[in-house]
C-alpha positions as CSV (number, residue, x, y, z in Angstrom):
1,M,0.0,0.0,0.0
2,D,2.8,2.4,0.8
3,E,4.2,1.9,-2.8
4,A,0.7,2.7,-4.2
5,V,0.5,5.9,-2.1
6,S,4.0,7.0,-3.1
7,R,3.3,6.5,-6.8
8,A,-0.1,8.3,-6.6
9,V,1.6,11.3,-5.0
10,Q,4.1,11.4,-7.8
11,E,1.9,10.5,-10.8
12,N,-1.6,11.5,-10.1
13,L,-2.8,14.1,-12.7
14,N,-5.1,16.1,-10.3
15,L,-2.3,16.5,-7.8
16,R,0.2,17.5,-10.6
17,R,-2.3,20.2,-11.7
18,E,-2.6,21.5,-8.1
19,A,1.2,21.6,-8.0
20,L,1.3,23.8,-11.1
21,T,-1.3,26.1,-9.6
22,L,0.8,26.3,-6.4
23,A,3.9,27.1,-8.5
24,Q,2.0,30.0,-10.1
25,R,1.1,31.5,-6.8
26,E,4.6,31.0,-5.5
27,R,6.0,32.9,-8.5
28,E,3.6,35.7,-7.8
29,A,4.5,35.8,-4.1
30,D,8.2,35.8,-4.9
31,S,7.9,38.7,-7.3
32,A,5.4,40.7,-5.4
33,W,7.9,43.4,-4.8
34,N,7.9,44.2,-8.6
35,R,4.9,46.5,-8.0
36,F,7.4,49.0,-6.8
37,Y,9.0,49.1,-10.2
38,P,8.4,52.5,-11.9
39,S,6.7,52.4,-15.3
40,I,9.2,53.2,-18.0
41,D,8.2,54.0,-21.6
42,A,10.1,55.0,-24.7
43,T,8.3,57.0,-27.4
44,G,9.0,58.1,-30.8
45,S,6.9,60.0,-33.3
46,L,7.0,61.4,-36.8
47,S,4.3,64.0,-37.8
48,R,3.5,66.2,-40.7
49,A,1.7,69.5,-40.4
50,N,-1.2,70.1,-42.7
51,N,-0.5,73.9,-42.8
52,P,3.2,74.4,-42.2
53,P,4.5,77.9,-41.5
54,P,5.7,79.8,-44.6
55,T,9.1,80.1,-43.0
56,S,9.5,76.3,-42.6
57,S,11.2,74.4,-45.3
58,D,10.1,71.0,-43.9
59,P,6.5,70.1,-43.0
60,W,7.7,67.1,-41.0
61,S,8.9,66.9,-37.4
62,A,10.4,64.1,-35.4
63,S,10.7,63.5,-31.7
64,A,11.8,60.8,-29.3
65,G,11.7,60.5,-25.5
66,I,11.8,58.4,-22.4
67,S,9.4,58.8,-19.5
68,S,9.1,57.2,-16.1
69,S,6.6,57.4,-13.3
70,L,5.9,55.8,-9.9
71,T,2.9,56.1,-7.7
72,L,3.2,55.4,-4.0
73,S,0.1,54.7,-2.0
74,A,-1.0,52.8,1.1
75,P,-3.0,50.2,-0.9
76,L,0.2,49.3,-2.7
77,L,1.6,47.8,0.5
78,Q,-1.6,45.9,1.3
79,E,-1.6,44.3,-2.2
80,G,1.7,42.6,-1.3
81,R,0.1,41.1,1.8
82,R,-2.8,39.9,-0.3
83,T,-0.4,38.1,-2.7
84,A,1.3,36.4,0.3
85,N,-2.2,35.4,1.6
86,L,-3.1,33.8,-1.8
87,Y,0.1,31.8,-1.7
88,A,-0.6,30.6,1.8
89,Q,-4.1,29.5,0.6
90,G,-2.5,27.7,-2.3
91,L,-0.2,25.8,0.0
92,L,-3.2,24.7,2.0
93,T,-5.1,23.7,-1.1
94,Y,-2.2,21.5,-2.3
95,E,-1.8,20.0,1.2
96,R,-5.5,19.1,1.3
97,A,-5.4,17.6,-2.2
98,E,-2.4,15.4,-1.3
99,Q,-4.1,14.3,1.9
100,T,-7.3,13.5,0.1
101,L,-5.4,11.5,-2.5
102,R,-3.6,9.5,0.2
103,R,-6.8,8.8,2.0
104,D,-8.6,7.7,-1.3
105,V,-5.7,5.4,-2.3
106,Q,-5.5,3.7,1.1
107,K,-9.3,3.1,1.1
108,A,-9.4,1.9,-2.5
109,F,-6.5,-0.5,-1.8
110,F,-8.2,-2.1,1.2
111,S,-11.5,-2.2,-0.8
112,L,-9.9,-4.2,-3.6
113,L,-8.5,-6.7,-1.1
114,V,-12.1,-7.2,0.3
115,R,-13.5,-7.5,-3.2
116,E,-10.9,-10.1,-4.2
117,R,-11.8,-12.2,-1.1
118,N,-15.5,-11.9,-1.8
119,I,-15.0,-13.1,-5.4
120,E,-13.0,-16.1,-4.2
121,L,-15.8,-17.1,-1.8
122,K,-18.4,-16.5,-4.4
123,R,-16.6,-18.8,-6.8
124,E,-16.5,-21.5,-4.2
125,N,-20.2,-21.0,-3.5
126,V,-21.0,-21.3,-7.2
127,E,-18.9,-24.5,-7.4
128,T,-20.7,-25.9,-4.3
129,A,-24.1,-25.0,-5.9
130,R,-23.0,-26.7,-9.1
131,I,-22.1,-29.9,-7.2
132,R,-25.3,-29.8,-5.3
133,F,-27.3,-29.4,-8.5
134,E,-25.5,-32.3,-10.3
135,R,-25.9,-34.5,-7.3
136,S,-29.7,-33.7,-7.1
137,M,-30.0,-34.6,-10.8
138,V,-28.5,-38.1,-10.1
139,E,-30.7,-38.5,-7.0
140,Y,-33.8,-37.4,-9.0
141,E,-33.1,-39.9,-11.7
142,S,-32.8,-42.6,-9.0
143,G,-36.0,-41.4,-7.3
144,R,-34.4,-40.3,-4.0
145,V,-35.4,-36.6,-4.3
146,S,-38.4,-34.9,-5.9
147,R,-38.2,-32.9,-9.2
148,F,-39.0,-29.8,-7.1
149,T,-35.8,-30.3,-5.1
150,M,-33.8,-30.8,-8.2
151,L,-35.2,-27.7,-9.9
152,S,-34.7,-25.6,-6.7
153,N,-31.0,-26.6,-6.7
154,Q,-30.7,-25.7,-10.4
155,V,-32.2,-22.3,-9.7
156,A,-29.9,-21.7,-6.8
157,Y,-26.9,-22.6,-9.0
158,E,-28.0,-20.6,-12.1
159,R,-28.8,-17.5,-10.0
160,Q,-25.3,-17.2,-8.6
161,I,-23.6,-17.2,-12.0
162,P,-24.7,-13.7,-13.0
163,E,-24.0,-12.6,-9.4
164,L,-20.4,-13.8,-9.7
165,A,-20.1,-12.0,-13.1
166,N,-21.4,-8.8,-11.6
167,L,-18.8,-9.0,-8.8
168,E,-16.0,-9.6,-11.3
169,D,-17.2,-6.7,-13.5
170,A,-17.3,-4.4,-10.4
171,Y,-13.8,-5.5,-9.4
172,R,-12.4,-4.8,-12.9
173,E,-14.0,-1.3,-12.8
174,A,-12.6,-0.7,-9.3
175,V,-9.1,-1.8,-10.5
176,A,-9.3,0.5,-13.5
177,D,-10.3,3.5,-11.2
178,F,-7.4,2.6,-8.9
179,A,-4.9,2.5,-11.8
180,L,-6.1,5.9,-12.9
181,M,-5.7,7.2,-9.4
182,L,-2.1,6.0,-9.4
183,G,-1.4,7.6,-12.8
184,Y,-1.2,4.4,-14.9
185,P,-2.4,4.6,-18.5
186,R,-5.7,3.1,-19.5
187,G,-5.7,-0.6,-19.8
188,T,-3.0,-1.2,-17.3
189,V,-3.7,-4.3,-15.2
190,I,-2.7,-4.2,-11.6
191,R,-3.4,-6.3,-8.6
192,P,-2.9,-5.1,-5.1
193,A,-0.9,-7.3,-2.8
194,G,-1.1,-7.0,0.9
195,E,-3.5,-7.4,3.9
196,I,-5.6,-5.2,6.1
197,S,-3.9,-4.6,9.3
198,V,-5.8,-2.8,12.0
199,R,-3.9,-1.1,14.9
200,I,-6.4,0.7,17.0
201,P,-4.9,3.4,19.3
202,T,-6.6,4.7,22.4
203,L,-9.0,7.4,21.2
204,D,-10.6,10.2,23.1
205,S,-12.8,12.5,21.0
206,E,-12.5,15.5,23.3
207,E,-8.7,15.3,23.4
208,L,-8.6,15.0,19.6
209,I,-10.9,17.9,19.1
210,A,-8.9,20.1,21.5
211,R,-5.5,19.2,19.9
212,F,-6.3,19.0,16.2
213,V,-9.3,21.0,15.1
214,A,-7.5,24.3,14.9
215,G,-4.9,22.8,12.7
216,R,-7.2,21.2,10.1
217,P,-6.6,22.6,6.6
218,D,-10.3,23.5,6.1
219,V,-10.3,25.5,9.3
220,R,-7.1,27.2,8.4
221,Q,-8.4,27.8,4.9
222,V,-11.4,29.7,6.1
223,E,-9.2,31.7,8.5
224,L,-7.0,32.7,5.6
225,Q,-10.1,33.6,3.5
226,R,-11.3,35.8,6.4
227,A,-7.8,37.4,6.5
228,A,-8.0,38.0,2.8
229,D,-11.4,39.7,3.3
230,Q,-9.9,41.9,6.0
231,L,-7.0,42.8,3.7
232,A,-9.4,43.8,1.0
233,R,-11.2,45.9,3.5
234,A,-7.9,47.6,4.5
235,V,-7.1,48.2,0.8
236,E,-10.4,49.9,0.3
237,Q,-10.0,52.0,3.5
238,N,-6.5,53.0,2.4
239,R,-7.8,54.4,-0.8
240,L,-9.0,57.3,1.2
241,A,-5.4,58.3,1.9
242,P,-3.4,60.6,-0.3
243,S,-1.1,59.1,-3.0
244,L,2.2,60.5,-4.3
245,T,3.1,60.2,-8.0
246,M,6.7,60.9,-9.1
247,S,7.4,61.2,-12.8
248,Y,10.3,62.2,-15.0
249,S,10.6,62.6,-18.8
250,V,13.2,63.7,-21.3
251,N,12.6,64.2,-25.0
252,Q,14.3,65.6,-28.1
253,S,12.6,67.0,-31.2
254,N,13.7,67.9,-34.7
255,A,11.7,70.3,-36.8
256,T,13.6,69.6,-40.0
257,P,14.1,65.8,-40.1
258,F,14.1,65.5,-43.9
259,S,15.3,68.9,-45.2
260,A,18.6,69.0,-43.3
261,P,21.1,66.5,-42.0
262,W,20.5,65.2,-38.5
263,F,24.1,65.3,-37.4
264,D,26.0,68.0,-39.2
265,G,27.5,69.8,-36.3
266,E,24.6,72.2,-36.0
267,D,22.2,71.9,-33.0
268,R,19.0,70.9,-34.8
269,W,17.6,68.9,-31.8
270,N,15.6,70.6,-29.1
271,L,16.0,69.0,-25.7
272,G,13.1,69.0,-23.3
273,G,11.7,67.2,-20.3
274,Q,10.4,67.6,-16.7
275,L,10.5,66.2,-13.2
276,Q,7.1,66.2,-11.5
277,F,5.8,65.4,-8.0
278,Q,2.0,65.1,-7.7
279,V,-0.1,64.5,-4.6
280,R,-3.6,63.2,-5.1
281,V,-6.2,63.5,-2.4
282,P,-9.4,61.5,-3.1
283,L,-12.5,63.4,-2.1
284,S,-15.4,61.5,-3.7
285,P,-15.1,58.4,-1.4
286,H,-15.9,60.6,1.6
287,L,-19.3,61.6,0.1
288,P,-22.4,60.0,1.7
289,S,-23.5,56.7,0.0
290,S,-20.5,56.9,-2.3
291,A,-19.5,53.7,-4.1
292,S,-16.5,53.4,-1.8
293,R,-18.6,53.7,1.3
294,V,-21.0,51.0,0.0
295,T,-18.1,48.7,-0.9
296,R,-16.6,49.1,2.6
297,A,-20.0,48.3,4.2
298,N,-20.4,45.2,2.0
299,Q,-16.9,44.1,2.9
300,D,-17.7,44.4,6.6
301,V,-20.6,42.1,6.0
302,E,-18.4,39.6,4.1
303,I,-16.0,39.5,7.0
304,E,-18.8,38.8,9.5
305,K,-20.2,36.1,7.2
306,R,-16.7,34.5,7.0
307,T,-16.5,34.5,10.8
308,I,-19.8,32.7,10.9
309,A,-18.6,30.2,8.3
310,L,-15.5,29.6,10.4
311,S,-17.7,28.7,13.4
312,Q,-19.7,26.4,11.2
313,V,-16.6,24.6,9.9
314,I,-15.2,24.2,13.4
315,A,-18.5,22.8,14.6
316,A,-18.7,20.4,11.7
317,A,-15.1,19.3,12.3
318,E,-15.8,18.6,16.0
319,T,-18.9,16.6,15.0
320,E,-17.1,14.6,12.4
321,I,-14.2,13.7,14.8
322,D,-16.7,12.6,17.5
323,Q,-18.7,10.5,15.0
324,L,-15.6,8.8,13.6
325,V,-14.3,7.9,17.1
326,R,-17.8,6.4,18.0
327,R,-17.8,4.5,14.7
328,I,-14.3,3.0,15.4
329,Q,-15.3,2.1,19.0
330,R,-18.5,0.5,17.7
331,G,-16.5,-1.4,15.0
332,V,-14.1,-2.7,17.6
333,A,-17.1,-4.2,19.6
334,T,-18.5,-5.7,16.4
335,L,-15.1,-7.1,15.4
336,E,-15.0,-9.0,18.7
337,V,-18.3,-10.6,17.9
338,V,-17.5,-11.6,14.3
339,R,-14.1,-13.0,15.5
340,L,-16.0,-15.1,18.0
341,N,-18.2,-16.3,15.2
342,E,-15.1,-17.2,13.2
343,A,-13.8,-19.2,16.2
344,L,-17.1,-21.1,16.5
345,A,-17.2,-21.8,12.8
346,R,-13.6,-23.1,13.0
347,T,-14.7,-25.4,15.8
348,A,-17.7,-26.6,13.7
349,V,-15.3,-27.4,10.8
350,E,-13.1,-29.4,13.1
351,L,-16.1,-31.4,14.4
352,A,-17.3,-31.9,10.8
353,E,-13.9,-33.3,9.8
354,V,-14.1,-35.8,12.7
355,E,-17.7,-36.9,11.7
356,Y,-16.6,-37.1,8.1
357,D,-13.7,-39.4,9.0
358,R,-16.2,-41.5,10.9
359,G,-18.5,-41.7,7.9
360,L,-21.3,-39.8,9.7
361,I,-21.5,-37.0,7.1
362,D,-20.6,-36.8,3.4
363,S,-18.0,-34.5,1.8
364,F,-20.8,-32.1,0.7
365,E,-21.8,-31.4,4.3
366,L,-18.1,-31.0,5.2
367,R,-17.8,-28.5,2.4
368,N,-20.8,-26.5,3.7
369,A,-19.1,-26.2,7.1
370,Q,-15.9,-25.0,5.4
371,L,-17.9,-22.4,3.4
372,S,-19.5,-21.2,6.6
373,L,-16.1,-20.7,8.1
374,E,-14.9,-18.8,5.0
375,Q,-18.0,-16.6,5.2
376,T,-17.2,-15.7,8.8
377,Q,-13.6,-14.9,7.7
378,I,-15.1,-12.6,5.1
379,D,-17.2,-11.0,7.9
380,V,-14.0,-10.4,9.9
381,L,-12.2,-9.0,6.9
382,E,-15.1,-6.6,6.1
383,E,-15.3,-5.4,9.6
384,E,-11.6,-4.8,9.7
385,F,-12.0,-2.9,6.5
386,R,-14.7,-0.7,8.0
387,I,-12.5,0.0,11.0
388,A,-9.5,0.7,8.9
389,S,-11.5,3.1,6.7
390,A,-12.8,4.9,9.7
391,L,-9.2,5.2,11.0
392,I,-8.1,6.6,7.7
393,D,-11.0,9.1,7.7
394,L,-10.1,10.1,11.3
395,E,-6.4,10.7,10.4
396,F,-7.7,12.8,7.5
397,A,-10.1,14.7,9.8
398,V,-7.4,15.5,12.4
399,N,-4.6,16.0,9.9
400,A,-2.3,13.6,11.9
401,R,-1.1,10.0,11.7
402,F,-1.7,7.5,14.5
């Protein structure tokens, strides 16, 4: 199973897609400081006057220049924090996706083991039904059983054939889904090898809730989303503050680009430019019922809604952990019962073997006792699977390994 989980983490397409999304957000977070770059532009123009002055020998003019500007404002700092928040959310999303994949692979692996054992038992039941039917045909021809008994055995045999086929089809579909989960190409045939091992730790739901609920990825995700809402509110609030824009430009123009040489020793280029500092104080956001005021009020509501959502997520997490612990404890009690049934069935087989050796029962009755034992073994396996699945879900719920 560990090999299957390791391959799934490396090859699963959904997880690889989440990794690419995380890489995008990491790139944005690492380069968040580039918003402090000034904007730099180079311009060039060539124009012709429709009505050039009579004194001008050239209706054309050419110019070239470089300009740069930088605006500093309070929202600019908050935007960097929002980028970091988005990256943190991306980390949690990837972590949750990997945990979900690990959980699904483990449960699918154990499910395939149970399906295999059920198919084996079903095949043995079909074979037993076939033997019973063939024996009843012989007994019917010799007059020892009625035609009704013979036909009933035939129906019991024929009915189990499509049931076995359905089990085998469902198993093949489950194997195909499992192979897809592990990143294998379509048509790859795999067969899990292993066993269900259940190690049940001492569980206390209240202790688990107190230790692990706050660290669950879904709880942390909502907390980060609320922090993002608060940052958006701060950005909108900071738009009320003044902003400073610094700009600088330099340009050169030539009024006779085609009528005279550009570089003949004479100064035909006019040099210009400016350095500017501009302070902008927004006034419209202060007006009653302005768009900015409405936006801020709506953002306050969104923050409150997110706080309520956080309480809901925490309550749901606590309920989930409590239910899983109860399910495991109930499964442990049930497992003791089915294991006792297995022990009783094993004793019955031992007694049947003794009676068979003495000639008191035939091989068919001995086989029935053996099939009953195998069915109790399936019951034990299925109960162990339910407990193992609940333990896997509990590890997923508390974001920890036992």
